[in-house]
Backbone as a ProteinNet text record, in pm:
[ID]
protein_1_A
[PRIMARY]
MTTDSPAADSPATGVHAAASPRESTRSRLAGRVLRGAAGVAGFLALAELLGRTRVISPAVLPLASTVLARTGGLATSPHFLADLGSTLAAWALGLVIATAVAVPAGVVLGSLPGVRAATRAIVEFLRPIPSVALIVLVGLILGPGLRMNVTLIVYAAVWPVLFNTIYGLDDTDPVARETLRAFGFGRLAVIRFAALPSAAPFIATGIRLASSIAIILNISTGYLAGRVSGNGLGAFIAEANTGAGNTALVLAAAIWAGVLGLVLNGLLLAAQRRLLPWHHEFTAEAA
[TERTIARY]
9302.6	9208.4	9118.2	9238.9	9214	9134.7	9201.6	9085.4	8982.9	8974.7	8829.3	8711.2	8794.9	8646.3	8585.1	8630.7	8499.7	8457.2	8495.2	8408.6	8268	8335.2	8284.2	8149.2	8192.3	8097.3	8002.1	8034.6	7945.4	7821.8	7802.2	7691	7561.6	7609.8	7561.4	7499.1	7629.6	7584.9	7463.9	7485.7	7372.5	7271.6	7257	7098.2	7051.2	7122.6	7062.5	7032.3	7132.5	7101.9	6924.1	6910.1	6821.6	6719.9	6745.2	6599.9	6580.9	6701.3	6647.9	6477.3	6505.7	6355.5	6231.8	6212.3	6104.7	6092.7	6252.3	6237.1	6127.7	6192	6193.5	5985.3	5916.8	5859.6	5749.4	5759.7	5720.7	5693.5	5805.6	5805.2	5729	5726.7	5668.5	5520	5441.4	5285	5268.5	5400.3	5387.6	5382.2	5412.6	5383.1	5295.7	5217	5073.7	4974.3	5013.4	4878.6	4865.8	5024.6	4984.5	4952.2	4976.9	4919.8	4798	4742.2	4577.4	4522.9	4557.1	4531.5	4523.8	4658	4620.5	4580.6	4506.4	4480	4298.1	4249.4	4132.3	4108.3	4230	4188.1	4198.3	4224.7	4268.1	4110.6	4014.3	3935.5	3792.5	3895	3681.7	3745.6	3825.8	3885.7	3792.9	3851.3	3740.3	3628.6	3603.2	3473.3	3334.6	3431.4	3337.2	3411.8	3493.5	3477.5	3426.5	3365.3	3272.8	3109.4	3130.8	3014.4	2960.1	3124.9	3118.4	3105	3121.5	3126.5	3005.2	2893	2789.8	2786.6	2892.2	2915.4	2859.8	2864.4	2759.1	2717.8	2558.2	2434.9	2446.8	2460.4	2451.4	2299.7	2229.1	2090.4	2109.8	2162.4	2190.9	2296.3	2422.6	2553.1	2515.5	2509.6	2561	2706	2780.7	2845.2	2935.8	3105.8	3145.7	3172.8	3179.9	3132.3	3032.1	2964.2	2745.1	2785.8	2829.6	2818.5	2906.3	3064.6	3123.9	3068.2	2990	2927.8	2808.2	2730.9	2655.4	2653.1	2838.7	2888.2	2930.4	3000	3003.6	2898.3	2769.3	2703.2	2612.8	2619.6	2615.4	2667.1	2758.9	2904	2770.8	2705.1	2624.7	2503.8	2417.2	2307.5	2268.5	2208.6	2161.3	2093.7	2055.8	1979.9	2065.6	2196.4	2243.6	2361.9	2387.2	2501.9	2447.8	2290.5	2266.6	2194.9	2221.9	2209.5	2382.1	2475.9	2600.6	2594.9	2632.4	2597.8	2555.4	2418.8	2363.8	2466.4	2506.8	2586.6	2719.1	2762.7	2908.6	2864.8	2725.6	2745.3	2659.6	2616.5	2597	2745.9	2834.5	2954.1	3025	3044.9	3092.7	3053.3	2928.1	2896.9	2897	2885.3	2878.6	2981	3039.7	3220.8	3283.9	3263.8	3282.2	3256.5	3116.8	3051.8	3121	3135.8	3194.4	3348	3383.6	3550.3	3527.8	3473.4	3422.7	3385	3300.9	3234.9	3387.1	3397.7	3522.1	3603.9	3686.8	3843.5	3862.2	3787	3717.3	3736.6	3632.7	3558.1	3631.4	3770.7	3893.2	3980.7	4040.2	4160.6	4060.1	3938.8	3873.1	3938.5	3898.7	3841.9	4017.1	4120.8	4227.9	4338.3	4291.3	4403.7	4284.5	4164.2	4123.4	4120.2	4189.7	4174.3	4041.1	3971.6	3857	3725.5	3707	3667.3	3609.4	3789.9	3665	3654.6	3675	3662.7	3465.6	3450.7	3331.3	3221.8	3303	3207.5	3219.5	3288.1	3309.1	3254	3129	3056.5	2894.9	2919.1	2811.1	2895.5	3001.6	3048.1	3045	3065.7	3036.1	2934.1	2873	2769.7	2654	2646.4	2637.6	2695.5	2819.3	2924.7	2879.1	2799.3	2792.6	2676.5	2568	2449	2450.4	2429	2427.7	2429.5	2433.7	2366.5	2246	2282.1	2089.2	1998	2023	1901.6	1839	1858	1837.8	1778.2	1761.8	1692	1543.8	1457.5	1328.9	1309.1	1368.3	1393.3	1435.4	1568.5	1582.6	1509.8	1462.7	1353.1	1170.4	1163.8	1055.3	1065.7	1282.2	1260.4	1244	1404.9	1364.5	1335.8	1253.8	1191.7	1266.4	1209.4	1305.5	1361.4	1500.5	1607.1	1706.2	1816	1922.4	1952.1	1915.7	1926	1902.6	1791.5	1832.6	1972.3	1962.1	2152.6	2237	2238.9	2385.4	2380.2	2306.5	2281.6	2310.4	2310.5	2326.3	2459.1	2508.3	2631.8	2676.2	2699.8	2744.9	2768.7	2636	2632.3	2773.9	2787.5	2866.8	2993.9	2983.9	3175.3	3250.9	3137.5	3256.7	3327.7	3319.4	3365.6	3504.3	3551.8	3687	3748.3	3705.2	3772.8	3773.2	3722.5	3700.5	3797.1	3773.7	3900.1	4075.1	4042.5	4178.8	4217	4196.5	4207.1	4247.4	4165.1	4240	4350.1	4315.9	4486	4669	4518.4	4731.2	4759.4	4676.1	4675.8	4754.5	4714.2	4764.5	4947.2	4913.3	5115	5173.5	5176.7	5249	5358	5456.6	5554.4	5553.7	5558	5609.9	5689.7	5817.8	5951.6	5892.1	5822	5798.3	5737.7	5640	5516	5582.7	5683.8	5746.1	5815.9	5877.6	5977.7	5852.6	5856.2	5729	5673.4	5576.8	5556.3	5697.4	5858.8	5876.7	5964.7	5939.9	5966.5	5824.1	5736.5	5604.8	5512.8	5510.5	5384.9	5290.4	5165.4	5042.8	4948.7	4883	4790.4	4727.1	4730.4	4651	4801.3	4887.1	4998.7	5041.1	5011.3	5118.9	5050	4899.9	4843.7	4832	4857.6	4892.8	5000.5	5145.2	5280.8	5309.5	5252.4	5290.6	5198.5	5048.7	4955.8	4950.9	4850.1	4804.4	4896	5034.7	5143.9	5143.6	5145.7	5210.1	5047.4	4938.2	4776.9	4785.4	4833.8	4751.5	4750.3	4832.8	4873.9	4763	4705.3	4629.5	4470.5	4454	4371.6	4306.4	4467.6	4418.5	4376.2	4405.5	4349.6	4209.8	4207.3	4057.6	3955.8	4021.5	3907.2	3881.4	3969.4	3993.6	3900.8	3918.7	3807.5	3712	3688.4	3502.6	3481.7	3573.5	3510.8	3468.1	3514.6	3458.7	3350.5	3360.8	3232	3054.3	3111.3	3031.7	2941.8	3052.7	3000.3	2894.1	2951.7	2877.2	2742.8	2744.1	2655.3	2517	2569.6	2487.2	2393.8	2515.9	2511.6	2362.9	2409.6	2311	2112	2173	2067.7	1928.5	2032.3	1912.3	1902.8	1939.5	1887.6	1772.5	1833	1704	1557.7	1603.7	1490.4	1385	1521.9	1433	1476.3	1418.8	1442.2	1390	1322.4	1312.3	1367.1	1514.3	1634	1697.8	1665.7	1678.1	1753.6	1774.2	1871.1	2025.6	2029.8	2150	2191.7	2321.2	2331.7	2236.1	2283.1	2117.5	2025.3	1984.1	1806.8	1815.6	1928.3	1904.4	1981.1	2036.7	2042.5	1849.5	1838.5	1684.4	1618.7	1623.4	1540.1	1575.6	1695.7	1741.7	1690.8	1693.8	1668.9	1528	1478.6	1326.5	1253	1326.1	1276.8	1364.2	1261.8	1369.4	1471.5	1595.3	1680.2	1709.8	1746.5	1840.8	1942	2037.3	2123.8	2198.9	2283.4	2346.9	2377.1	2243.2	2258.1	2308.3	2240.3	2304.7	2424.7	2511.9	2619.7	2672.1	2664.5	2715	2736.4	2565.6	2550.6	2707.3	2703.2	2787.8	2929.2	2984	3095.6	3152.2	3063	3049.3	3072.2	3020.3	3027	3219.4	3231.7	3372.7	3460.1	3432.2	3522.8	3552.6	3386.7	3399.8	3524.9	3458.4	3502.3	3692.9	3711.4	3890.7	3921.3	3871.7	3958.4	3904.8	3793.1	3775.2	3902	3917.1	4019.6	4170.6	4177.2	4350.2	4317.9	4234	4239.5	4243.3	4214.4	4186.9	4435.9	4441.2	4545.9	4666.6	4581.8	4694.8	4700.3	4605.7	4549.4	4700.7	4691.5	4760.4	4864.4	4935.5	5098.4	5101.5	5029.9	5054.9	5086.3	4990.7	5021.1	5080.1	5071.6	5237.3	5281.5	5384.4	5490.7	5604.2	5577.9	5734.7	5660.2	5518.2	5509.5	5508.3	5496.2	5525.2	5652.2	5748.5	5856	5978.7	5866.2	5892.7	5865.8	5731.9	5716.2	5761.7	5804.7	5869.6	6040.1	6097.5	6234	6218.8	6077	6083.8	6002.4	5990.4	5933.8	6105.4
7169.3	7081.9	7162.1	7231.7	7257	7354.5	7435.9	7597	7527.9	7462	7481.6	7414.1	7365.2	7292.8	7379	7481	7605.6	7625.9	7681	7736.6	7650.7	7497.9	7420.9	7374.6	7386.8	7362.1	7436.6	7655.5	7738.6	7764.5	7716.6	7748.4	7628.5	7476	7364	7451.9	7515.5	7544.8	7635.6	7734.4	7833.6	7805.8	7743.8	7668.5	7577	7481.4	7465.5	7541	7716.4	7742.1	7847.1	7823.2	7877.4	7853	7655.8	7619	7553.3	7560.1	7535.9	7581.6	7728.5	7788.8	7728.5	7717.5	7685.1	7474.4	7418.7	7322.3	7251.6	7376	7363.6	7399.6	7501.9	7479	7426.9	7381	7250.5	7119.9	7136.1	6990.1	7037.4	7193.8	7209.2	7208.3	7210.8	7190.1	7053.2	6974.8	6836.2	6787.3	6811.5	6789.7	6828.3	6996.7	7020.8	6949.5	6900.9	6785.6	6664.2	6599.7	6483.9	6461.7	6563.6	6591.9	6587	6671.1	6708	6575.9	6500.9	6315.5	6293.2	6288.4	6152.7	6205.1	6318.4	6383	6326	6353.3	6298.8	6165.8	6054.6	5987.8	5874	5934.5	5965.7	5969.6	6062	6135.9	5992.8	5972.2	5910.9	5749.4	5673.5	5595	5598.5	5671.4	5664.2	5715.8	5752.7	5784.3	5630.3	5580.9	5402.4	5340.7	5319.2	5258.4	5285.2	5397.4	5434.3	5348.4	5386.6	5311.7	5231.3	5106.5	4937.1	4953.4	4961.5	4862.8	4984.6	5044.3	5071.1	5205.9	5270.2	5357.5	5502.8	5517.2	5598	5489.2	5563.8	5464.6	5486.7	5397.9	5488.1	5522	5518.5	5568.5	5725.4	5749.4	5923.8	5993.6	5921.2	5906.2	5805.4	5833.8	5672.2	5665.9	5557.1	5448	5595.6	5575.9	5700.6	5611.6	5493.2	5432.2	5461.9	5473.4	5511.3	5614.2	5764.6	5840.5	5891.2	5832.5	5830.7	5818.2	5627.2	5603.9	5698.6	5763.2	5836.5	5962.3	6011.6	6115	6105.6	5978.7	5931.5	5889.8	5864.9	5817.3	5964	6072.8	6246.5	6247.8	6176.8	6286.7	6209.2	6083.1	6050.4	6150.2	6230	6253.1	6404.6	6361.1	6494	6613.2	6648.1	6737.1	6743.3	6664	6692.6	6786.7	6805.1	6838	6941	6939.3	7088.3	7166.2	7130.4	7238.5	7253.6	7209.2	7191.7	7305.1	7341.5	7381.5	7571.9	7545.4	7732.2	7745.6	7671.6	7737.8	7799.7	7683.4	7738.5	7882	7876.3	8026.7	8160.6	8102.3	8255.4	8293.3	8185.6	8177.7	8310.2	8258.2	8308.3	8460.8	8529	8601.2	8734.4	8679.6	8732.3	8803.1	8706.8	8723	8830.3	8797.5	8897.9	9074.9	9071	9209.4	9284.7	9196.3	9207.3	9295.5	9221.6	9257.2	9373	9394.6	9514.2	9581.1	9602.9	9723.1	9720.4	9661.9	9665.7	9742.4	9725.8	9732.9	9876.1	9944.2	10100.4	10183	10108.5	10193.9	10164.8	10079.8	10066.2	10182.2	10174.6	10242.8	10419.7	10399.3	10628.8	10644	10546	10591.4	10594.7	10450.1	10448.2	10600	10637.2	10752.3	10891.8	10896.4	11024.7	11018.1	11047.3	11027.1	11148	11251.8	11306.5	11277.4	11175.2	11064.4	10965.6	10914.5	10790.8	10902.4	10990.6	11028.3	11019.9	11086.6	11131.1	10998.5	10882.9	10789.9	10621.8	10683.2	10604	10601.3	10672.2	10608.9	10561.4	10582.6	10431.4	10315.8	10282.8	10196.8	10120.2	10182.7	10090.9	10049.7	10186.3	10111	9960	9938.1	9839.4	9741.9	9728.2	9627.2	9484.2	9574	9465.8	9365.8	9427.7	9393.3	9256.9	9098.4	8987	8962.1	8934.2	8922.9	8855.6	8706.5	8642.6	8729.5	8831.2	8951.9	8943.7	8983	9078.3	8964.4	8785.4	8740.6	8797.3	8809.6	8864.4	9000.3	9045.6	9195.5	9207.3	9111.7	9160.5	9041.5	8982.9	8868.7	8929.3	9040.4	9126.3	9223.1	9290.8	9385.1	9336	9249.4	9124.5	9045.9	8997.7	8828.4	8755.9	8685.2	8509.2	8451.6	8384.1	8330	8360.9	8383.1	8474.6	8562.2	8656.3	8766.7	8823.1	8741.2	8739.4	8679.4	8603.2	8525.9	8581.6	8635.6	8683.8	8813.4	8892.5	9033.1	9041.8	8939.3	8878.4	8842	8774.2	8714.3	8896.6	8954	9115.1	9138.8	9192.7	9260.5	9219.3	9061.5	9008.9	8989.3	8979.8	8932.9	9072.7	9194.5	9340.2	9367.8	9364.1	9396.1	9298.9	9211.7	9182.3	9248.3	9227.9	9308.6	9471.6	9523.9	9673.1	9703.6	9659.9	9671.2	9655.8	9501.1	9448.3	9581.4	9606.7	9698	9836.3	9885.2	9963.1	9999.1	9880.5	9843.9	9826.7	9746.7	9718.3	9920.2	9965.3	10096.9	10143	10167.2	10245.2	10144.1	10108.5	9992.1	10076.6	10115.8	10113.4	10247.2	10161	10303.5	10392.9	10488	10609.5	10685.8	10642.1	10661.2	10632.6	10530.7	10495	10625.5	10656.2	10736.3	10909	10984.8	11080.7	11059.7	10984.3	10956.5	10913	10872.2	10965.1	11087.9	11173.9	11263.7	11365.1	11351	11362.7	11472.9	11337	11301.6	11396.1	11388.3	11518.3	11424.1	11321.5	11216	11257.6	11227.8	11317.9	11187.2	11195.2	11117.9	10966	10953.6	10871.1	10789.3	10833.8	10808.3	10691.2	10769.4	10746.9	10632.3	10573.5	10525.9	10353.8	10413	10282.6	10200.4	10319.9	10254	10184.7	10260.3	10255.3	10167.1	10208.7	10211	10028	10017.7	9905.2	9753.6	9795.8	9664.2	9659	9755.1	9748.3	9684.4	9723.9	9670.1	9491.8	9453.2	9375.8	9224.4	9211	9075	9099.7	9215.9	9248.5	9208.3	9281	9273.5	9094.3	9086.6	8940	8799.3	8855.2	8734.6	8781.8	8940.4	8961.7	8890.4	8853.8	8803.6	8634.2	8611.3	8450.2	8445.9	8560	8536.8	8554.9	8645.7	8624.4	8528	8500.2	8392.7	8259	8210.5	8185.7	8199.8	8357.2	8347.2	8373.9	8360.5	8370.4	8208.2	8144	7988.7	7968.2	8008.3	7994.2	8013.9	8169	8215.8	8194.8	8146.2	8075.4	7964.2	7885.6	7756.5	7797.7	7862.6	7874.9	7987.6	8067.8	8141.8	7982.1	7864.5	7797.9	7750.1	7695.6	7589.6	7710.2	7824.2	7867	7938.3	7947.8	8035.8	7850.1	7793.7	7683.8	7744.1	7639.1	7691.1	7859.4	7933.9	8092.7	8143.2	8078.9	8151.7	8131.8	8001.7	7937.2	7805.6	7814.6	7647.3	7639.4	7566.2	7508	7402.6	7450.4	7300	7309.1	7428.6	7482	7397.4	7466	7410.4	7278.6	7213.5	7044.5	6986.3	7067.2	6994.3	7036.9	7132.7	7150.2	7064.2	7017.2	6927.7	6764.7	6765.9	6574.5	6626	6743	6759.7	6704.5	6737.7	6724.8	6536.2	6512.9	6355.1	6289.7	6175.3	6051.2	6030	5953.5	5837.8	5908.3	6081.2	6118.8	6182.5	6102	6212.3	6145.7	6076.2	6034.3	6147.3	6158.9	6246	6386.8	6457.8	6556.9	6550.2	6403.8	6522.3	6410.7	6416.9	6320.2	6523.2	6548.2	6689.1	6806.9	6842.9	6862.2	6824.1	6725.1	6729.1	6779.6	6725.5	6767.5	6986.6	7041.3	7169.4	7186.5	7111.8	7179.6	7089.7	6982.6	7015.3	7105	7124.8	7285.7	7373.3	7446.8	7553.3	7562.7	7427	7367.9	7412.1	7314.8	7403.6	7475.2	7588.8	7734	7810	7794.4	7819	7820.3	7695.3	7617	7747	7693.8	7789.6	7942.6	8007.4	8123.9	8102.2	8059.2	8015.9	8037.8	7945	7953.6	7997.3	8080.1	8215.4	8301.2	8395.2	8443.9	8432.6	8311.8	8271.4	8311.7	8309.2	8264.5	8426.6	8533.7	8649	8759.4	8699.8	8808	8686.3	8662.8	8554.5	8641.5	8772.8	8815.3	8808	8847.2	8821.9	8685.5	8571	8424.9	8380.2	8427.7	8424.3	8490.8	8620.6	8691.8	8606.3	8592.2	8495.7	8354.7	8263.4	8187.2	8159.7	8279.5	8339.2	8433.3	8428.9	8499.1	8360.5	8261.8	8148	8070.7
-1855.5	-1803.3	-1743.8	-1586.5	-1512.6	-1519.6	-1607.5	-1614.1	-1659.3	-1761.8	-1808.5	-1730	-1580.6	-1537.6	-1461	-1366.8	-1329.2	-1454.9	-1541	-1669.6	-1708.1	-1692.3	-1742.6	-1652.1	-1534.8	-1421.1	-1380	-1360.8	-1361.9	-1395.1	-1535.4	-1589.4	-1543.9	-1497.6	-1432.4	-1301.3	-1190.3	-1067.9	-1098	-1179.1	-1210.4	-1207.2	-1370.1	-1331.1	-1184.2	-1155.2	-985.3	-926.3	-882.9	-816.5	-818.7	-917.7	-1029.2	-986.9	-999.3	-994.8	-848.6	-749.6	-639.5	-583.8	-556.2	-482.7	-565.9	-685	-739.3	-716.6	-741.2	-677.7	-490.7	-476.1	-356.8	-309.1	-342.4	-374.7	-384	-528.5	-545.7	-460.8	-385.9	-246.4	-169.7	-107.1	-5.2	-71.1	-223	-225.9	-247.5	-233.9	-289.2	-100.3	-39.4	175.9	155.7	176.7	208.6	162	-0.9	2.8	-12.4	2.1	71	256.4	299	456.8	461.4	384.4	376.8	316.9	231.9	210.9	302.2	362.8	479.8	592.3	606.8	708	669.9	547.5	508.9	518.7	469.9	491.5	609.5	654.4	868.1	918	866.1	932.1	878.2	745.3	686.8	703.1	789.8	827.7	929	1091	1184.2	1107.1	1025.4	1083	1014.7	920.4	869.3	989.5	1106.5	1205.4	1295.2	1329.9	1418.1	1400.3	1264.7	1217.4	1177.4	1158.9	1141	1331.8	1421.9	1574.1	1632.5	1553.6	1618.1	1745.5	1727.9	1834.4	1770.9	1663.1	1587.4	1528	1536.3	1466.6	1302.9	1240	1101.6	1084.2	1141.3	1165.9	1205.4	1214.2	1279.3	1174.4	1173.1	1077.5	968	817.3	757.9	764.1	752.1	711.6	566.5	626.2	557.4	349.6	363.9	246.2	146.4	240.6	196.7	126.9	202.7	167.9	41.6	58.2	-116.1	-199.4	-188.4	-278.8	-369.4	-251.9	-313.9	-342	-334.3	-422.9	-512.3	-600.9	-640	-817.4	-705.6	-786.9	-870.5	-796.4	-831.8	-957.3	-973.5	-1085.5	-1231.1	-1188	-1283.4	-1328.8	-1177.5	-1241	-1301.2	-1395.8	-1441.2	-1404.1	-1273.4	-1208.1	-1127.4	-1058	-963.3	-1040	-1170.5	-1247.6	-1303.3	-1361.1	-1370	-1284.3	-1151.9	-1035.7	-957.8	-1033.9	-999.9	-1085.2	-1239.8	-1300.2	-1294.8	-1218.4	-1219.1	-1069.6	-967.8	-843.2	-992.3	-1045.6	-1106.9	-1178.9	-1309.2	-1290.4	-1225.7	-1120.6	-1057.5	-969.1	-914.1	-863.1	-1012.1	-1099.4	-1170.1	-1210.5	-1220.2	-1245	-1133.1	-1043.5	-983.9	-875.8	-949.9	-843	-970.6	-1091.5	-1206.6	-1167.4	-1107.9	-1104.4	-966.4	-862.9	-769	-799.1	-823.1	-898.4	-947.9	-1033	-1110.8	-1089.3	-985.2	-906	-803.5	-731.7	-637.8	-643.5	-702.4	-757.4	-817.8	-941.2	-936	-856.5	-686.1	-588	-503.7	-505.1	-430.3	-418.8	-562.3	-653.6	-598	-613.6	-619.5	-446.1	-340.1	-198.8	-158.7	-204.7	-171.6	-191.2	-324.3	-409.5	-331.6	-289.1	-305.9	-117.5	-34.8	108	155	85.8	97.2	83.9	-18.6	-62.8	30.9	59.5	149	299.1	309.8	496.7	448.9	316.7	330.3	303.8	272.4	211.6	364.3	450.7	580.1	645.2	662.4	756.2	674	517.8	463.3	453.2	454.8	384.9	561.7	627.5	729.5	826.5	774.8	775.1	688.7	541.4	502.8	465	535.9	550	678.7	738.7	842.1	856.9	724.4	722.6	646.2	704.6	577.5	532.7	443.7	275.4	305.9	310.1	406.7	471.3	525.9	645.4	507.7	396.4	274.7	107	154.6	92.6	51.8	140.5	136.8	74.2	101.2	53.2	-68.6	-142.9	-257.8	-374.1	-296.9	-361.7	-404.5	-320.3	-364.5	-402.1	-452	-584.4	-649.4	-702.5	-802.8	-859.7	-770.5	-799.4	-740.1	-797.1	-806.1	-874.1	-867.2	-993.2	-1009.8	-1107.6	-1091.6	-1061.9	-1092	-1077.3	-880.3	-839.5	-671.5	-613.8	-676.7	-654.6	-677.2	-763.8	-786.1	-718.5	-701.7	-639.5	-479	-475.8	-275.8	-311	-392.2	-408.2	-383.3	-498.1	-545.4	-370.3	-305.2	-225.2	-71.9	-162.2	1.9	-48.1	-150	-258.9	-290.7	-257.5	-251.5	-191.6	-72.1	23.4	112.9	48.5	29.3	-19.5	-138.5	-235.4	-251.7	-191	-207.7	-77.3	10.3	113.1	84.2	13.5	1.7	-95.8	-157.8	-276.5	-192.7	-92.2	-30.7	54.8	101.6	183.7	126.4	-38.6	-118	-145.2	-165.3	-223.1	-119.9	31.1	159.2	131.1	146.4	97.5	30.1	-125.8	-164.4	-125.5	-165.6	-205.3	-206.3	-50.2	-38.8	-179.4	-197.7	-210.8	-403.8	-409.3	-580.6	-620.5	-500.5	-554	-561.2	-507	-516	-607.3	-674.7	-777	-895.2	-887	-1091	-1073.4	-945.6	-940.9	-973.1	-918.5	-931.5	-1073.4	-1148.1	-1267.6	-1344.3	-1323.9	-1432.5	-1381.5	-1341.6	-1365.3	-1307.2	-1328.1	-1261.7	-1211.1	-1103.5	-1077.2	-1107.2	-1206	-1239.9	-1301.3	-1387.3	-1449.6	-1268.7	-1154.2	-1052.9	-999.5	-1020	-972.7	-1085.5	-1171.5	-1337.8	-1302.4	-1277.4	-1263.8	-1084.9	-977.2	-901.3	-795.7	-777.2	-657.8	-710.4	-799.3	-863.2	-862.5	-906.2	-910.2	-754.9	-640.4	-544.4	-461	-566.5	-465.3	-528.3	-659.4	-694.7	-629.1	-576.2	-458.2	-342.3	-349.3	-205.8	-320.6	-412.2	-486.4	-549.8	-561.6	-574.2	-496.8	-357.5	-222.8	-216.5	-207.9	-240.1	-272	-406.1	-531.9	-465.8	-420.8	-362.8	-235.4	-115.5	-13.2	-75.3	-159.2	-211.3	-231.2	-362.6	-413	-349.5	-192	-112.9	-36.1	-17.2	22.5	-108.5	-150	-310	-320.6	-314.8	-318	-207.8	-96.6	66.7	57.3	-24.9	-39.5	-102.9	-198.1	-280	-254.5	-202	-68.2	4	83.5	200.7	182.4	74.5	-20.8	-101.2	-155.8	-198	-90.1	6.3	160	186.6	192.3	282.7	145.4	126.4	-24.2	-120.7	-95.2	-216.6	-325.3	-409.6	-585.1	-594.6	-495.8	-558.3	-569.3	-541.7	-554.3	-678.1	-748.4	-820.7	-863.1	-921.1	-919.4	-861.7	-791.6	-734.7	-594.4	-566.9	-495.8	-354.4	-346.1	-223.4	-159.8	-343.4	-354.9	-352.7	-389.5	-419.7	-264.5	-183.7	-33.9	51.8	61.1	68.3	20.2	-107.9	-142.8	-55.7	-100.9	-74.2	131.2	201.8	302.3	379.4	264.4	290.2	379.7	245.5	236.9	403.6	405.9	545.8	503.7	581.2	537.1	432.3	349.7	301	344.1	422.6	506.4	423.6	396.9	314.1	167.1	115.2	-41.2	88.1	142.5	155.2	235.4	276.2	325.6	185	34.6	-56.8	-156.4	-161.4	-163.7	-174.5	11.4	79.6	35.8	64.6	-17.9	-148.5	-224.2	-361.7	-369.1	-252.6	-221.2	-220.5	-117.6	-39.1	-180.3	-236.6	-334	-406.3	-488.2	-556.5	-509	-391.6	-331	-357.1	-265.7	-298.8	-474.4	-576.6	-704.6	-741.6	-727.5	-747.9	-694.2	-538.4	-501.2	-580.2	-606.7	-641.2	-779.7	-831.9	-1044.2	-1020.1	-884.8	-885.1	-887.4	-700.2	-709.2	-763.6	-884	-995.8	-1073.5	-1082.8	-1187.9	-1127	-1000.2	-945.8	-1034.3	-908.7	-976.7	-1099.8	-1217.9	-1299.8	-1374.1	-1343.2	-1375.4	-1236.6	-1157.3	-1062.8	-1018.3	-1108.3	-1091.4	-971.2	-983.6	-907.2	-804.4	-726.3	-621.8	-539.6	-579.3	-517.2	-544.9	-630.3	-594.3	-484.8	-468.5	-321.6	-193.4	-209	-27.2	-67.1	-206.2	-169.1	-160.7	-150.7	-107.3	51.8	75.1	222.5	337.5	262.4	291.3	379.3
[MASK]
+++++++++++++++++++++++++++++++++++++++++++++++++++++++++++++++++++++++++++++++++++++++++++++++++++++++++++++++++++++++++++++++++++++++++++++++++++++++++++++++++++++++++++++++++++++++++++++++++++++++++++++++++++++++++++++++++++++++++++++++++++++++++++++++++++++++++++++++++++++++++++++++

């Protein structure tokens, strides 16, 4: 009985030891969600209180309950849902094109120092130009609509992916590079088996940053250019803002924009954890 007890307990101990990092990660995530929800609920309660007590006039800032009611009502509005779908379509198309352009370009610039030095001046000249400043120019060249919107999104979203790819390649372990070269692997093989796996977490982070930029730019372009840039949340907000007494509707659409950004970021983060489980486990252990 005595000799069998450790053997019987050891598998269970191993299971608990293996499960503890995952459980701690879930508990930390649940804690963050609860704290965030508590903060939002507290803010809404405070806004409602300030409105009910007339500290802030409802004519200036509608009651939080009114805004939330309009937010829920938008979920059944075909016009709003069509604009929401247009924003998602432009976001997805722009993000895919930006990633398809930025990752190979980042691999080239990160792997070939000569090319990187030759293009540094052009890259540093183009990067600070805000996409919003190009609305008129792009509209004149491509015309109004989805092409204009997607082009502006690509221009803005390509930079975080490009530079994160370059930084990821720079962070590749030189020992891994030299080991592969010592075994006769060529430049492309070193990039495939050492550089790209090392840069993958950087690229994933760049894509998530680009996703936020794409949403912001899509809404900003629609708000400034209206329906000229095509349908979308920005154009919906611009139209709602032209009418008197539509502040609650504008705030409701803004809440939808914020929720959309949170959902998309959460989906990309979940995809990153699924595709790069080793990186997620490493960061969880380090935390």
